[in-house]
Each structure stands twice: as structure tokens, then as C-alpha cells.
N, C-alpha and C positions, 0 to 999 in steps of 0.2 A: 373459453377454457386458457388457463395461463399457461404458457410454455413449461415445459416440462424441464425441470432441474435435474440433472444426474446427482446420483449419490456416490461416496467412495467409503471404503470401509478401513477404519483405524487399523493400521498393523501394528504400530509401534509407539510407545509412549516413554521417553526417557528424559530423566532430570536434566536440566542445564542451570548450573549455579543454583541458589537458595530459591530463586523466584521465577522460574521458566521451565518448559518442557520443549521437548524437540519432538513435533507430533509426526508420523509417517502414516501415509494415506495409499492404499493400494489402487491401483489403476488397472480395469479390467481390459482385455485384449481389444473389445469394441468400442473402448474408450480413448484408445492410445491417441486418435487423431485429434481428438478433443483438448486433450490435456498434454499436447507437447508445448514446451515453454523455452524461453530464452533465459541465461543467467540473469537477475536482477529483477525477474518478474515477480508477483506475487498470486495467491489465492485469495478467494473471497469466499468464506465459511459462513454456512446458515444453521446456527446451534439454538436448539431448544431450552430456552431458560424461563422456568415458572410459567408456561403457557404460551409464552412470545416466541417468535422465532428472529432472533437478530442476527444481523449479518455485520462482519469485521473481516478485514483484510490482513492477512500473514504473509510474510517474505518467504520466499522459498531458498532453502539452504542448499538442496540436492542436487546432483547433476543431471541435466537432461538425458537421462538415459533410458530408452523405450524398455518398457518390461519391468523397470523397476518403480518402487514406492517414490512417492513424491513428499518431502518432509518440508516443515516450516517450523519458525520458533515461535512460540507463543509465550510472552512475559506477563505477568501479573500486572493489573493497573489497579491503583486503589479507587474501589468502587467499581470496578468494569465487571459488569456482569457477564460477558463472554470470555474473558480471558481467565478470570476467576473459575467459571465452570469448567471450561478447559483442565486448567490444571488440578482442579480437584476431582473433576468426575470422568474425564475423557480415559477409556479403557480399548484395548484392543477388542475387534469383532463389533464395535457399535459402527453405525453407518452415521455420516454428515453429509449434508446437501453441500454441493461445493460447485460454484462458476467457475469455467475454465479460466485457466490464466491469463492475468492482465497487467499491464503496465508498460512505461516507457522508460524506466530507469535500468537501461543498457547502455552495455560500452559504445562509445561512440566510434572509437578507433583500435578495436581489438588488436592485440600483439602489440602496442606501443606501450611506453611507459606510464604509469598512473599513480595517482595520487589520492589516497583514500582517508575518509574521517568518517569513524563510526561512534555513536553515542549509545551505550546501553543496548535494547534490543536491535538499534538499528544496523550491528553487526550482522545481521542476516543476509541483506542484499549485498552488503559489501563483502562478505566472505564470498559470495557466488561470485561478484565482480573479480575480485582478486586471482580466486582459481582460474576462471576463463582467461584472465589477462595472463598469467603465465602459462596455462595449457597453451595458448597461441603466441607463446615467443615474447613476451614482454621482458625485456631485459633489466627492468627494475620496477619494482613495486612497492611503495612506502604506504603503510598503514597507522593510522593514529586510532587507539581505541581506547573510548572513556567511558569508566563506570564508576556508579556511587563507592563501590567497594570492591574487594577482591570475592568475597563471599557471593555477589550477586553477579559478577561476570559470566559470559557464555561463551560456550564454542571453543574454551581455552584449549582443549587438547587437540580437537581438530585443528585449529589455528598454527599450534607447534608443530604439528604433523606435516601441515601444508610447508611450514617455514624449512622444516628437516628437508623436504623434498624437491623445494626450489634451487636449492645448492648456492645460496647466498643472492638471489635475485629478489627476497622478499624480506623487507625490513618491518618489523612491527614494535611500536611504541605503545606500551601500557600505561594507561593513565587512570588512579584512583583519587576520587576528589576527597574521600573522608582522610587520605593520608597528604596528598599535595594541595589540597584546595583546589577550584576551578582554575581549569586551563587559562593563562592569560594569551592575550593577543599575540603577545612576542612568542610564546610556545607556538600557538596555532600557526602563525606564520612563518616560522622555522623549520615546519615540516617541508615546505615548498622549496627549500633550496636545495638546488642542483636538479628538480624536475619542473622548473619555471615553463618548458616546452610543453609539458605533459597537460593530461584531462585530470581533473579534481572531481571527486565524486563524495558526496555527504549524505548522509543519513543518520537520523538521531531526533530527539527533542528538539522543538521550534528553538529554543534559547540557544542551545547547541549549536544548530545549523546557523542561526544569525549571527552568532560569536565566531564560526569559521568564515561564514562569507565576508563578513567585517574586516575580518584580519587578510585573509586573501587579498581583498582589494585595496586595502592600504598597504599590502607589499606589492602592487603592481600587477598582480597576477590578472590574467586576460578572464574577464568575466564570462566570455564567451565557451570558456571551456570549462565552466564550473558548473556542474551537473547536480541535482539533489533530487532524493526521494520526498516526498510531502503527503502521500495520500494519508488521511485521516486528520490532517492539520487544519486548523480553523480557518473556514473560509471566508474571505471578505465579504461584508455585507452585502446582498444583493440589491438592498434598497438604498446602496450609497448614491450620492447626487451624481447625475450624468447629463450632458447636454440633451442627448436624445436617448431615454433608456429602450432598450429592446423588450417589446412586448407590452401591452396594456393593461389597464386594470381589467379585473374580471372576477365572477364569482364562479368557485371551482367546486364540483360535487364529486366526492371522491368515496368509493366502493371499497372498503377494506375491510377483511375477516368478517365478512356478513354484516357489518355495519355501514351505514352511510353518514356520511359528514359533509358540511358544507363550510367552505373556507373561503375568504375574501382574498385574492392576490393583488398585489400593488403593482403599478407599472414598473418595468424591469427587475421584478423577482421571478425567480424560478418557481415552478409548479413545489419543487420540494422545499426549498425555502418557505413558501408561504404554508405547507403541511407542518412542516417542524416548528415554526412560529405559532401554530394553532395547537401545537403539542399533540399532533395524531401519531400513531406507532407507526409510521411509514417506514417501510424498510429500507435502509440506505447504508453506506459503507464509505467508499470513497469520495463521493461528491463532486469527482471530477469528471464523470462520463467512462470511466474504465473497467468498472467492476460488474454493473449490471443489475445491482441488488435492488436498485429503486424501478426497474422496469413496470411499465403498466401499460394498458390499452386505452387508447383514446377511444371514447364511447360517442361522446357530441363534441362539437366545437371543433376549433382550428389552434394549432400551435405553431410557433417559431421553433425549429430545431436548430440547436448547436452541434457542432462537430463533436464526436466520439467515436471510440474505439471499439465498439461494442455490435451496436445494430449494423445489420446489411441491407442491402433494398428490399429484399422479401420481408423482412421485419417490419421495415417502414411501411411497405404497402400493406401489411395486416395491421395497421393500426398502432404497432408498438412504439413506445417512446420510452426514454430517461428521462424521470422526474426532474433531475438535477441538471438536465441539459435542455429544458424547455420552457419557453416564455409563452404567455398567452397570447393568442391572435384574434381572439373573439370574446365578447362581453360574457358568454355563457360558455363552460367547458364541464364535461364530466370524463373521469377515468376511473378504471378498475383494476385493482391488484389482483 
């Protein structure tokens, strides 16, 4: 029997710009302990779309106040089955399966000055980190917030309200590609002036984060103090050459949605990577061992388990594993979702 995944009830759906919604989920009293979170973390939602249960990660924007709903920002993605379903069909009263909060994109030094870069819906965790930094006494918080255009920008009212409350401690630079073009390296690097000893936090599309990283590095900013949220980003190929790849080649049998599949696993490849290469409809979201959506049970064989922030000793003893953080350790394997 699969582990029971909790469901939360949608309590609110509010438009954010022309392409996004703020989705609020109620947490019952008996769920409070499981759904405590830190600013910067995210929820993983299980959404029924045309007969499939698909999982996606969305950053939390609400404050960690017990008894209050948890809100996440959902922006439409071209061809995105989950984001478009939520934007079109989510209504108060509906229930969604939700995994407990996860993620490590949290303030390293709460209360210290911070430099924040957000691109598009990357504003969700950046907004939460800015609010926490200010609440804990940060003397300076500077945010660079880039969007395609003004119509698609999100959380603008909330940002301006936060800036008004901050009494001069919060600086926000809004950038709109349609009007100003893509931000240049000099523009991105200039944001760090006066905050060279602070911590930098980045969230947004991969090209945006690469540009920010390169600009900060060229400006001499300490890379050890640059933090970025990258769940859902492209994962390097598990089959990339390595001197000693972890895990051996194996034959994997997968029981999923009442069907059985046989999948070859290459040496050095995670079980999830093998499943996705074979185009199996395996549930997955973050792919870095933080969200638990690819959790399955080992029925036969042995695996090498990599570090993750989800499973505890009891889960491991019960045979549970994360397919994205497991490599074959025997020639034959069988797992069940």
C-alpha cells in the first residue's frame, strides 16, 4: 500500500497579472505539524489532468503562521499541463494532493543585508525571503525584479505594500524586457554595489539565473554567498561520463498505475532518469530529492541511495526510496508506485 498523501482544500484563487494566480490552500488543525514551513520553501501539488496525476513544485508566498492558509504562485507555462489546468480550473472548495513543504532555498543569515534577483514567477520565494529579512531586522534589502512586460508582472501590490512598511530599508528595481530589452551584465552587476558583503539569492528562468551568476562573478562577488532556487530546472544527464559511475547496469521492472513496465538502467543512471528516458508516466517534480513525488517502494533487488531531505529511517526500513535519488546495486530490480 502506498503512503497516504494528504489533501488540502483550495480556499482562494486570485489573479496575479495576466498569466498567473495566487492559490491558497487551507491546512486543517491535525495537519499543522506536517505543513509547517520556512520562507523560501515550496509545496508539491498533485493535480489530476486528463486521467493523469501530475506533480509540480510551487513556491510559497504566505507567511508561516499556524492556522492560516498556505499560498503558492502558479504562472502559466506554454504547454504546461499542470499550470494551465490550475489557472483555468482551480476553484475554492476543490481538494488537491499536497506533499509537505520542502526545499533549502532559505536565508543563510536571517536579519543580514540581502541582494535579491527575481525573474518572472521566481518572485514567489524571493518575496518570501525579502519579507523575512525585513521582519528579522535587515538594514538593507535590494531586489531586482525582471518580467517580460508590465501585464505579466506578479505580486506588485504586495511588493509596494511591503516597501511602504519597510521605511526605506527595501529597494526594488523593476525591469521589463519589452520596454528595456534584456538586462545587461553591467545592469545586473550594479545591483550589488554597496551590498558586496551581503548574501545574494536568485530565482527565475535558467537563462536569467545564468546571466546573474556570471555578472556577479565578473564583479568579484563571493560565489559562496550566492544562493539560487533551481527545482524543476534541467538536470544534468545521469549518463554523463564519469571515472566511476555510481550504480550498475540493471533491468528494472516498474509497477505503475496497474501496469508493469520493463526498463533498462544504465550504469550511473538514476532509476527516475531511466524511467523518463523510456517515456514512462512516472510521477516526478523537483528531481533533486526534496519533494517526494517520485517516492516508490523497492520490491526486489538492491539500490544505492543518495542523500535526500524527505525519507526518514522508518521510510527506508519500510522499503521506500526516491527514484530520483537511487541507483541500481543489483542486476534485477522491481519497484512499485
